[in-house]
mmJSON file of the N, C-alpha and C atoms, coordinates in Angstrom:
{"data_MODEL":{"atom_site":{
"group_PDB":["ATOM","ATOM","ATOM","ATOM","ATOM","ATOM","ATOM","ATOM","ATOM","ATOM","ATOM","ATOM","ATOM","ATOM","ATOM","ATOM","ATOM","ATOM","ATOM","ATOM","ATOM","ATOM","ATOM","ATOM","ATOM","ATOM","ATOM","ATOM","ATOM","ATOM","ATOM","ATOM","ATOM","ATOM","ATOM","ATOM","ATOM","ATOM","ATOM","ATOM","ATOM","ATOM","ATOM","ATOM","ATOM","ATOM","ATOM","ATOM","ATOM","ATOM","ATOM","ATOM","ATOM","ATOM","ATOM","ATOM","ATOM","ATOM","ATOM","ATOM","ATOM","ATOM","ATOM","ATOM","ATOM","ATOM","ATOM","ATOM","ATOM","ATOM","ATOM","ATOM","ATOM","ATOM","ATOM","ATOM","ATOM","ATOM","ATOM","ATOM","ATOM","ATOM","ATOM","ATOM","ATOM","ATOM","ATOM","ATOM","ATOM","ATOM","ATOM","ATOM","ATOM","ATOM","ATOM","ATOM","ATOM","ATOM","ATOM","ATOM","ATOM","ATOM","ATOM","ATOM","ATOM","ATOM","ATOM","ATOM","ATOM","ATOM","ATOM","ATOM","ATOM","ATOM","ATOM","ATOM","ATOM","ATOM","ATOM","ATOM","ATOM","ATOM","ATOM","ATOM","ATOM","ATOM","ATOM","ATOM","ATOM","ATOM","ATOM","ATOM","ATOM","ATOM","ATOM","ATOM","ATOM","ATOM","ATOM","ATOM","ATOM","ATOM","ATOM","ATOM","ATOM","ATOM","ATOM","ATOM","ATOM","ATOM","ATOM","ATOM","ATOM","ATOM","ATOM","ATOM","ATOM","ATOM","ATOM","ATOM","ATOM","ATOM","ATOM","ATOM","ATOM","ATOM","ATOM","ATOM","ATOM","ATOM","ATOM","ATOM","ATOM","ATOM","ATOM","ATOM","ATOM","ATOM","ATOM","ATOM","ATOM","ATOM","ATOM","ATOM","ATOM","ATOM","ATOM","ATOM","ATOM","ATOM","ATOM","ATOM","ATOM","ATOM","ATOM","ATOM","ATOM","ATOM"],
"id":[1,2,3,4,5,6,7,8,9,10,11,12,13,14,15,16,17,18,19,20,21,22,23,24,25,26,27,28,29,30,31,32,33,34,35,36,37,38,39,40,41,42,43,44,45,46,47,48,49,50,51,52,53,54,55,56,57,58,59,60,61,62,63,64,65,66,67,68,69,70,71,72,73,74,75,76,77,78,79,80,81,82,83,84,85,86,87,88,89,90,91,92,93,94,95,96,97,98,99,100,101,102,103,104,105,106,107,108,109,110,111,112,113,114,115,116,117,118,119,120,121,122,123,124,125,126,127,128,129,130,131,132,133,134,135,136,137,138,139,140,141,142,143,144,145,146,147,148,149,150,151,152,153,154,155,156,157,158,159,160,161,162,163,164,165,166,167,168,169,170,171,172,173,174,175,176,177,178,179,180,181,182,183,184,185,186,187,188,189,190,191,192,193,194,195,196,197,198],
"type_symbol":["N","C","C","N","C","C","N","C","C","N","C","C","N","C","C","N","C","C","N","C","C","N","C","C","N","C","C","N","C","C","N","C","C","N","C","C","N","C","C","N","C","C","N","C","C","N","C","C","N","C","C","N","C","C","N","C","C","N","C","C","N","C","C","N","C","C","N","C","C","N","C","C","N","C","C","N","C","C","N","C","C","N","C","C","N","C","C","N","C","C","N","C","C","N","C","C","N","C","C","N","C","C","N","C","C","N","C","C","N","C","C","N","C","C","N","C","C","N","C","C","N","C","C","N","C","C","N","C","C","N","C","C","N","C","C","N","C","C","N","C","C","N","C","C","N","C","C","N","C","C","N","C","C","N","C","C","N","C","C","N","C","C","N","C","C","N","C","C","N","C","C","N","C","C","N","C","C","N","C","C","N","C","C","N","C","C","N","C","C","N","C","C","N","C","C","N","C","C"],
"label_atom_id":["N","CA","C","N","CA","C","N","CA","C","N","CA","C","N","CA","C","N","CA","C","N","CA","C","N","CA","C","N","CA","C","N","CA","C","N","CA","C","N","CA","C","N","CA","C","N","CA","C","N","CA","C","N","CA","C","N","CA","C","N","CA","C","N","CA","C","N","CA","C","N","CA","C","N","CA","C","N","CA","C","N","CA","C","N","CA","C","N","CA","C","N","CA","C","N","CA","C","N","CA","C","N","CA","C","N","CA","C","N","CA","C","N","CA","C","N","CA","C","N","CA","C","N","CA","C","N","CA","C","N","CA","C","N","CA","C","N","CA","C","N","CA","C","N","CA","C","N","CA","C","N","CA","C","N","CA","C","N","CA","C","N","CA","C","N","CA","C","N","CA","C","N","CA","C","N","CA","C","N","CA","C","N","CA","C","N","CA","C","N","CA","C","N","CA","C","N","CA","C","N","CA","C","N","CA","C","N","CA","C","N","CA","C","N","CA","C","N","CA","C","N","CA","C","N","CA","C","N","CA","C"],
"label_alt_id":[null,null,null,null,null,null,null,null,null,null,null,null,null,null,null,null,null,null,null,null,null,null,null,null,null,null,null,null,null,null,null,null,null,null,null,null,null,null,null,null,null,null,null,null,null,null,null,null,null,null,null,null,null,null,null,null,null,null,null,null,null,null,null,null,null,null,null,null,null,null,null,null,null,null,null,null,null,null,null,null,null,null,null,null,null,null,null,null,null,null,null,null,null,null,null,null,null,null,null,null,null,null,null,null,null,null,null,null,null,null,null,null,null,null,null,null,null,null,null,null,null,null,null,null,null,null,null,null,null,null,null,null,null,null,null,null,null,null,null,null,null,null,null,null,null,null,null,null,null,null,null,null,null,null,null,null,null,null,null,null,null,null,null,null,null,null,null,null,null,null,null,null,null,null,null,null,null,null,null,null,null,null,null,null,null,null,null,null,null,null,null,null,null,null,null,null,null,null],
"label_comp_id":["MET","MET","MET","ILE","ILE","ILE","ILE","ILE","ILE","THR","THR","THR","CYS","CYS","CYS","ASP","ASP","ASP","ASN","ASN","ASN","GLU","GLU","GLU","ALA","ALA","ALA","THR","THR","THR","MET","MET","MET","LEU","LEU","LEU","GLY","GLY","GLY","TRP","TRP","TRP","THR","THR","THR","GLU","GLU","GLU","TYR","TYR","TYR","LEU","LEU","LEU","ALA","ALA","ALA","GLU","GLU","GLU","SER","SER","SER","ASP","ASP","ASP","CYS","CYS","CYS","CYS","CYS","CYS","ASP","ASP","ASP","LEU","LEU","LEU","HIS","HIS","HIS","ILE","ILE","ILE","SER","SER","SER","VAL","VAL","VAL","SER","SER","SER","PRO","PRO","PRO","GLU","GLU","GLU","THR","THR","THR","ASN","ASN","ASN","MET","MET","MET","ASP","ASP","ASP","GLY","GLY","GLY","ILE","ILE","ILE","PHE","PHE","PHE","THR","THR","THR","ALA","ALA","ALA","PHE","PHE","PHE","CYS","CYS","CYS","HIS","HIS","HIS","ASP","ASP","ASP","GLU","GLU","GLU","GLN","GLN","GLN","GLU","GLU","GLU","MET","MET","MET","ILE","ILE","ILE","LYS","LYS","LYS","VAL","VAL","VAL","THR","THR","THR","GLY","GLY","GLY","TRP","TRP","TRP","LEU","LEU","LEU","PHE","PHE","PHE","SER","SER","SER","PHE","PHE","PHE","GLN","GLN","GLN","PRO","PRO","PRO","ILE","ILE","ILE","ALA","ALA","ALA","SER","SER","SER","LYS","LYS","LYS"],
"label_asym_id":["A","A","A","A","A","A","A","A","A","A","A","A","A","A","A","A","A","A","A","A","A","A","A","A","A","A","A","A","A","A","A","A","A","A","A","A","A","A","A","A","A","A","A","A","A","A","A","A","A","A","A","A","A","A","A","A","A","A","A","A","A","A","A","A","A","A","A","A","A","A","A","A","A","A","A","A","A","A","A","A","A","A","A","A","A","A","A","A","A","A","A","A","A","A","A","A","A","A","A","A","A","A","A","A","A","A","A","A","A","A","A","A","A","A","A","A","A","A","A","A","A","A","A","A","A","A","A","A","A","A","A","A","A","A","A","A","A","A","A","A","A","A","A","A","A","A","A","A","A","A","A","A","A","A","A","A","A","A","A","A","A","A","A","A","A","A","A","A","A","A","A","A","A","A","A","A","A","A","A","A","A","A","A","A","A","A","A","A","A","A","A","A","A","A","A","A","A","A"],
"label_entity_id":["1","1","1","1","1","1","1","1","1","1","1","1","1","1","1","1","1","1","1","1","1","1","1","1","1","1","1","1","1","1","1","1","1","1","1","1","1","1","1","1","1","1","1","1","1","1","1","1","1","1","1","1","1","1","1","1","1","1","1","1","1","1","1","1","1","1","1","1","1","1","1","1","1","1","1","1","1","1","1","1","1","1","1","1","1","1","1","1","1","1","1","1","1","1","1","1","1","1","1","1","1","1","1","1","1","1","1","1","1","1","1","1","1","1","1","1","1","1","1","1","1","1","1","1","1","1","1","1","1","1","1","1","1","1","1","1","1","1","1","1","1","1","1","1","1","1","1","1","1","1","1","1","1","1","1","1","1","1","1","1","1","1","1","1","1","1","1","1","1","1","1","1","1","1","1","1","1","1","1","1","1","1","1","1","1","1","1","1","1","1","1","1","1","1","1","1","1","1"],
"label_seq_id":[1,1,1,2,2,2,3,3,3,4,4,4,5,5,5,6,6,6,7,7,7,8,8,8,9,9,9,10,10,10,11,11,11,12,12,12,13,13,13,14,14,14,15,15,15,16,16,16,17,17,17,18,18,18,19,19,19,20,20,20,21,21,21,22,22,22,23,23,23,24,24,24,25,25,25,26,26,26,27,27,27,28,28,28,29,29,29,30,30,30,31,31,31,32,32,32,33,33,33,34,34,34,35,35,35,36,36,36,37,37,37,38,38,38,39,39,39,40,40,40,41,41,41,42,42,42,43,43,43,44,44,44,45,45,45,46,46,46,47,47,47,48,48,48,49,49,49,50,50,50,51,51,51,52,52,52,53,53,53,54,54,54,55,55,55,56,56,56,57,57,57,58,58,58,59,59,59,60,60,60,61,61,61,62,62,62,63,63,63,64,64,64,65,65,65,66,66,66],
"pdbx_PDB_ins_code":[null,null,null,null,null,null,null,null,null,null,null,null,null,null,null,null,null,null,null,null,null,null,null,null,null,null,null,null,null,null,null,null,null,null,null,null,null,null,null,null,null,null,null,null,null,null,null,null,null,null,null,null,null,null,null,null,null,null,null,null,null,null,null,null,null,null,null,null,null,null,null,null,null,null,null,null,null,null,null,null,null,null,null,null,null,null,null,null,null,null,null,null,null,null,null,null,null,null,null,null,null,null,null,null,null,null,null,null,null,null,null,null,null,null,null,null,null,null,null,null,null,null,null,null,null,null,null,null,null,null,null,null,null,null,null,null,null,null,null,null,null,null,null,null,null,null,null,null,null,null,null,null,null,null,null,null,null,null,null,null,null,null,null,null,null,null,null,null,null,null,null,null,null,null,null,null,null,null,null,null,null,null,null,null,null,null,null,null,null,null,null,null,null,null,null,null,null,null],
"Cartn_x":[0.836,0.0,0.88,0.486,1.233,0.404,0.985,0.366,0.983,0.165,0.685,0.659,0.055,0.041,-0.181,0.156,0.011,-1.406,-2.375,-3.76,-4.204,-3.756,-4.11,-3.604,-2.366,-1.813,-2.619,-2.997,-3.783,-5.158,-5.81,-7.152,-7.149,-6.027,-5.909,-5.569,-5.359,-5.059,-3.6,-2.723,-1.3,-0.781,0.249,0.825,2.047,2.134,3.285,4.389,5.63,6.805,7.893,8.706,9.989,11.007,11.667,12.69,14.047,14.818,16.1,17.248,18.332,19.566,20.738,21.96,23.155,23.257,22.69,22.836,21.739,20.53,19.435,18.219,17.29,15.985,14.925,13.896,12.826,11.478,10.566,9.179,8.389,7.943,7.319,5.963,5.184,3.969,4.066,3.565,3.562,2.199,1.851,0.589,0.678,-0.463,-0.458,0.198,0.156,0.714,2.184,2.844,4.244,5.192,6.081,7.158,8.355,8.672,9.727,11.11,11.266,12.58,13.387,12.729,13.407,13.344,13.378,13.233,11.742,11.229,9.804,9.561,8.355,7.937,7.211,7.516,6.889,6.61,5.712,5.467,6.309,7.151,8.001,7.246,6.996,6.253,7.081,8.389,9.237,9.291,9.412,9.542,8.22,7.175,5.855,5.938,6.663,6.788,7.006,6.779,7.014,8.512,9.031,10.453,10.61,11.776,12.149,13.023,12.738,13.477,14.103,15.363,16.044,15.866,14.86,14.396,15.424,16.345,17.3,18.309,18.353,19.266,18.657,17.368,16.647,16.036,15.793,14.896,13.648,12.505,11.225,10.474,10.021,9.196,7.864,6.752,5.459,5.164,4.509,4.085,2.6,2.226,0.838,-0.07,-1.179,-2.134,-2.972,-3.461,-4.191,-5.652],
"Cartn_y":[-1.18,0.0,1.242,2.226,3.48,4.577,5.195,6.305,7.591,8.63,9.853,11.062,10.929,12.056,11.553,12.409,12.07,11.596,12.354,12.078,10.705,10.309,8.999,7.875,7.996,6.984,6.931,8.073,8.134,7.506,7.838,7.31,5.797,5.249,3.798,3.074,3.849,3.228,2.867,3.443,3.18,3.845,3.276,3.78,4.638,5.786,6.685,6.321,6.384,6.106,7.141,7.354,8.023,6.896,6.735,5.699,6.372,5.897,6.525,5.557,6.091,5.313,6.27,5.727,6.569,7.478,7.036,7.806,8.84,8.591,9.526,9.203,10.124,9.923,10.06,9.214,9.249,9.355,10.125,10.178,9.387,8.179,7.261,6.777,6.242,5.495,4.136,3.106,1.751,1.113,0.156,-0.556,-1.408,-1.682,-2.397,-3.776,-4.463,-5.824,-5.864,-4.716,-4.659,-5.267,-6.157,-6.694,-5.759,-4.997,-3.987,-4.521,-5.836,-6.438,-6.627,-6.62,-6.818,-5.557,-5.754,-4.64,-4.484,-3.254,-3.023,-1.677,-1.514,-0.279,0.597,1.892,2.852,4.151,4.948,6.289,7.271,8.058,9.059,10.388,10.888,12.139,13.352,13.281,14.413,14.606,13.513,13.582,13.355,12.926,12.652,11.619,10.507,9.436,8.109,7.038,5.696,5.405,4.768,4.425,2.994,2.417,1.119,1.391,0.702,0.882,-0.46,-0.437,-1.624,-1.627,-2.352,-2.272,-2.544,-3.474,-3.821,-2.715,-1.682,-0.557,0.549,0.447,1.515,1.037,1.98,1.74,2.584,2.08,2.698,3.141,4.377,4.933,5.346,4.776,5.181,6.635,7.325,8.698,8.653,9.178,9.134,9.888,9.275,9.975,10.932,11.964,13.007,12.702],
"Cartn_z":[0.0,0.0,0.0,-0.761,-0.823,-0.153,0.843,1.566,1.024,0.852,0.259,1.193,2.39,3.324,4.754,5.736,7.155,7.487,7.028,7.379,6.888,5.741,5.192,6.092,6.579,7.494,8.785,9.314,10.55,10.343,9.242,8.976,8.764,8.313,8.132,9.437,10.515,11.804,11.995,11.189,11.337,12.609,13.214,14.455,14.155,14.838,14.665,15.648,15.179,16.005,15.749,16.76,16.585,16.539,15.392,15.211,15.393,16.375,16.711,16.48,15.903,15.744,15.843,15.758,15.797,14.573,13.458,12.214,12.003,12.498,12.237,13.1,13.115,13.747,12.669,12.738,11.755,12.46,11.902,12.361,11.335,11.728,10.783,11.29,10.371,10.694,10.028,10.733,10.186,10.444,9.599,9.785,11.058,11.692,12.976,12.947,11.805,11.749,11.355,11.286,10.842,11.867,11.393,12.221,12.046,13.086,12.97,13.318,13.404,13.661,12.381,11.237,9.959,9.11,7.798,6.866,6.576,6.73,6.538,5.856,5.345,4.689,5.7,5.673,6.582,5.833,6.384,5.851,6.648,5.97,6.61,6.655,7.875,8.03,7.621,7.719,7.344,5.83,5.1,3.636,2.907,3.657,3.071,1.949,2.247,1.26,1.964,1.222,1.729,1.676,2.731,2.809,3.3,3.075,3.647,4.863,5.966,7.215,7.599,7.982,8.484,10.002,10.464,11.834,12.916,12.688,13.742,14.005,13.177,13.392,14.257,14.597,15.291,16.593,17.48,18.618,18.354,18.758,18.407,19.654,19.628,20.7,20.085,20.564,20.005,20.329,19.41,19.614,19.944,21.092,21.542,20.58,20.216,19.364,20.207,19.554,20.273,20.403],
"occupancy":[1.0,1.0,1.0,1.0,1.0,1.0,1.0,1.0,1.0,1.0,1.0,1.0,1.0,1.0,1.0,1.0,1.0,1.0,1.0,1.0,1.0,1.0,1.0,1.0,1.0,1.0,1.0,1.0,1.0,1.0,1.0,1.0,1.0,1.0,1.0,1.0,1.0,1.0,1.0,1.0,1.0,1.0,1.0,1.0,1.0,1.0,1.0,1.0,1.0,1.0,1.0,1.0,1.0,1.0,1.0,1.0,1.0,1.0,1.0,1.0,1.0,1.0,1.0,1.0,1.0,1.0,1.0,1.0,1.0,1.0,1.0,1.0,1.0,1.0,1.0,1.0,1.0,1.0,1.0,1.0,1.0,1.0,1.0,1.0,1.0,1.0,1.0,1.0,1.0,1.0,1.0,1.0,1.0,1.0,1.0,1.0,1.0,1.0,1.0,1.0,1.0,1.0,1.0,1.0,1.0,1.0,1.0,1.0,1.0,1.0,1.0,1.0,1.0,1.0,1.0,1.0,1.0,1.0,1.0,1.0,1.0,1.0,1.0,1.0,1.0,1.0,1.0,1.0,1.0,1.0,1.0,1.0,1.0,1.0,1.0,1.0,1.0,1.0,1.0,1.0,1.0,1.0,1.0,1.0,1.0,1.0,1.0,1.0,1.0,1.0,1.0,1.0,1.0,1.0,1.0,1.0,1.0,1.0,1.0,1.0,1.0,1.0,1.0,1.0,1.0,1.0,1.0,1.0,1.0,1.0,1.0,1.0,1.0,1.0,1.0,1.0,1.0,1.0,1.0,1.0,1.0,1.0,1.0,1.0,1.0,1.0,1.0,1.0,1.0,1.0,1.0,1.0,1.0,1.0,1.0,1.0,1.0,1.0],
"B_iso_or_equiv":[0.0,0.0,0.0,0.0,0.0,0.0,0.0,0.0,0.0,0.0,0.0,0.0,0.0,0.0,0.0,0.0,0.0,0.0,0.0,0.0,0.0,0.0,0.0,0.0,0.0,0.0,0.0,0.0,0.0,0.0,0.0,0.0,0.0,0.0,0.0,0.0,0.0,0.0,0.0,0.0,0.0,0.0,0.0,0.0,0.0,0.0,0.0,0.0,0.0,0.0,0.0,0.0,0.0,0.0,0.0,0.0,0.0,0.0,0.0,0.0,0.0,0.0,0.0,0.0,0.0,0.0,0.0,0.0,0.0,0.0,0.0,0.0,0.0,0.0,0.0,0.0,0.0,0.0,0.0,0.0,0.0,0.0,0.0,0.0,0.0,0.0,0.0,0.0,0.0,0.0,0.0,0.0,0.0,0.0,0.0,0.0,0.0,0.0,0.0,0.0,0.0,0.0,0.0,0.0,0.0,0.0,0.0,0.0,0.0,0.0,0.0,0.0,0.0,0.0,0.0,0.0,0.0,0.0,0.0,0.0,0.0,0.0,0.0,0.0,0.0,0.0,0.0,0.0,0.0,0.0,0.0,0.0,0.0,0.0,0.0,0.0,0.0,0.0,0.0,0.0,0.0,0.0,0.0,0.0,0.0,0.0,0.0,0.0,0.0,0.0,0.0,0.0,0.0,0.0,0.0,0.0,0.0,0.0,0.0,0.0,0.0,0.0,0.0,0.0,0.0,0.0,0.0,0.0,0.0,0.0,0.0,0.0,0.0,0.0,0.0,0.0,0.0,0.0,0.0,0.0,0.0,0.0,0.0,0.0,0.0,0.0,0.0,0.0,0.0,0.0,0.0,0.0,0.0,0.0,0.0,0.0,0.0,0.0],
"pdbx_formal_charge":[null,null,null,null,null,null,null,null,null,null,null,null,null,null,null,null,null,null,null,null,null,null,null,null,null,null,null,null,null,null,null,null,null,null,null,null,null,null,null,null,null,null,null,null,null,null,null,null,null,null,null,null,null,null,null,null,null,null,null,null,null,null,null,null,null,null,null,null,null,null,null,null,null,null,null,null,null,null,null,null,null,null,null,null,null,null,null,null,null,null,null,null,null,null,null,null,null,null,null,null,null,null,null,null,null,null,null,null,null,null,null,null,null,null,null,null,null,null,null,null,null,null,null,null,null,null,null,null,null,null,null,null,null,null,null,null,null,null,null,null,null,null,null,null,null,null,null,null,null,null,null,null,null,null,null,null,null,null,null,null,null,null,null,null,null,null,null,null,null,null,null,null,null,null,null,null,null,null,null,null,null,null,null,null,null,null,null,null,null,null,null,null,null,null,null,null,null,null],
"auth_seq_id":[1,1,1,2,2,2,3,3,3,4,4,4,5,5,5,6,6,6,7,7,7,8,8,8,9,9,9,10,10,10,11,11,11,12,12,12,13,13,13,14,14,14,15,15,15,16,16,16,17,17,17,18,18,18,19,19,19,20,20,20,21,21,21,22,22,22,23,23,23,24,24,24,25,25,25,26,26,26,27,27,27,28,28,28,29,29,29,30,30,30,31,31,31,32,32,32,33,33,33,34,34,34,35,35,35,36,36,36,37,37,37,38,38,38,39,39,39,40,40,40,41,41,41,42,42,42,43,43,43,44,44,44,45,45,45,46,46,46,47,47,47,48,48,48,49,49,49,50,50,50,51,51,51,52,52,52,53,53,53,54,54,54,55,55,55,56,56,56,57,57,57,58,58,58,59,59,59,60,60,60,61,61,61,62,62,62,63,63,63,64,64,64,65,65,65,66,66,66],
"auth_comp_id":["MET","MET","MET","ILE","ILE","ILE","ILE","ILE","ILE","THR","THR","THR","CYS","CYS","CYS","ASP","ASP","ASP","ASN","ASN","ASN","GLU","GLU","GLU","ALA","ALA","ALA","THR","THR","THR","MET","MET","MET","LEU","LEU","LEU","GLY","GLY","GLY","TRP","TRP","TRP","THR","THR","THR","GLU","GLU","GLU","TYR","TYR","TYR","LEU","LEU","LEU","ALA","ALA","ALA","GLU","GLU","GLU","SER","SER","SER","ASP","ASP","ASP","CYS","CYS","CYS","CYS","CYS","CYS","ASP","ASP","ASP","LEU","LEU","LEU","HIS","HIS","HIS","ILE","ILE","ILE","SER","SER","SER","VAL","VAL","VAL","SER","SER","SER","PRO","PRO","PRO","GLU","GLU","GLU","THR","THR","THR","ASN","ASN","ASN","MET","MET","MET","ASP","ASP","ASP","GLY","GLY","GLY","ILE","ILE","ILE","PHE","PHE","PHE","THR","THR","THR","ALA","ALA","ALA","PHE","PHE","PHE","CYS","CYS","CYS","HIS","HIS","HIS","ASP","ASP","ASP","GLU","GLU","GLU","GLN","GLN","GLN","GLU","GLU","GLU","MET","MET","MET","ILE","ILE","ILE","LYS","LYS","LYS","VAL","VAL","VAL","THR","THR","THR","GLY","GLY","GLY","TRP","TRP","TRP","LEU","LEU","LEU","PHE","PHE","PHE","SER","SER","SER","PHE","PHE","PHE","GLN","GLN","GLN","PRO","PRO","PRO","ILE","ILE","ILE","ALA","ALA","ALA","SER","SER","SER","LYS","LYS","LYS"],
"auth_asym_id":["A","A","A","A","A","A","A","A","A","A","A","A","A","A","A","A","A","A","A","A","A","A","A","A","A","A","A","A","A","A","A","A","A","A","A","A","A","A","A","A","A","A","A","A","A","A","A","A","A","A","A","A","A","A","A","A","A","A","A","A","A","A","A","A","A","A","A","A","A","A","A","A","A","A","A","A","A","A","A","A","A","A","A","A","A","A","A","A","A","A","A","A","A","A","A","A","A","A","A","A","A","A","A","A","A","A","A","A","A","A","A","A","A","A","A","A","A","A","A","A","A","A","A","A","A","A","A","A","A","A","A","A","A","A","A","A","A","A","A","A","A","A","A","A","A","A","A","A","A","A","A","A","A","A","A","A","A","A","A","A","A","A","A","A","A","A","A","A","A","A","A","A","A","A","A","A","A","A","A","A","A","A","A","A","A","A","A","A","A","A","A","A","A","A","A","A","A","A"],
"auth_atom_id":["N","CA","C","N","CA","C","N","CA","C","N","CA","C","N","CA","C","N","CA","C","N","CA","C","N","CA","C","N","CA","C","N","CA","C","N","CA","C","N","CA","C","N","CA","C","N","CA","C","N","CA","C","N","CA","C","N","CA","C","N","CA","C","N","CA","C","N","CA","C","N","CA","C","N","CA","C","N","CA","C","N","CA","C","N","CA","C","N","CA","C","N","CA","C","N","CA","C","N","CA","C","N","CA","C","N","CA","C","N","CA","C","N","CA","C","N","CA","C","N","CA","C","N","CA","C","N","CA","C","N","CA","C","N","CA","C","N","CA","C","N","CA","C","N","CA","C","N","CA","C","N","CA","C","N","CA","C","N","CA","C","N","CA","C","N","CA","C","N","CA","C","N","CA","C","N","CA","C","N","CA","C","N","CA","C","N","CA","C","N","CA","C","N","CA","C","N","CA","C","N","CA","C","N","CA","C","N","CA","C","N","CA","C","N","CA","C","N","CA","C","N","CA","C","N","CA","C","N","CA","C"],
"pdbx_PDB_model_num":[1,1,1,1,1,1,1,1,1,1,1,1,1,1,1,1,1,1,1,1,1,1,1,1,1,1,1,1,1,1,1,1,1,1,1,1,1,1,1,1,1,1,1,1,1,1,1,1,1,1,1,1,1,1,1,1,1,1,1,1,1,1,1,1,1,1,1,1,1,1,1,1,1,1,1,1,1,1,1,1,1,1,1,1,1,1,1,1,1,1,1,1,1,1,1,1,1,1,1,1,1,1,1,1,1,1,1,1,1,1,1,1,1,1,1,1,1,1,1,1,1,1,1,1,1,1,1,1,1,1,1,1,1,1,1,1,1,1,1,1,1,1,1,1,1,1,1,1,1,1,1,1,1,1,1,1,1,1,1,1,1,1,1,1,1,1,1,1,1,1,1,1,1,1,1,1,1,1,1,1,1,1,1,1,1,1,1,1,1,1,1,1,1,1,1,1,1,1]
}}}
């Protein structure tokens, strides 16, 4: 599935995370059934595009929904 904006990810029930690593921090959303231990697809809120994330390189903190 391709998401094209923040609101679309929220309306689909995707969960927002702050993904942190030594190289960068990402503000992403992922579908509820995503296994974040491997390589997975996420929506990047900063770039407003779908990206591939190598999960074992990051730690994930959920962002509380309003």
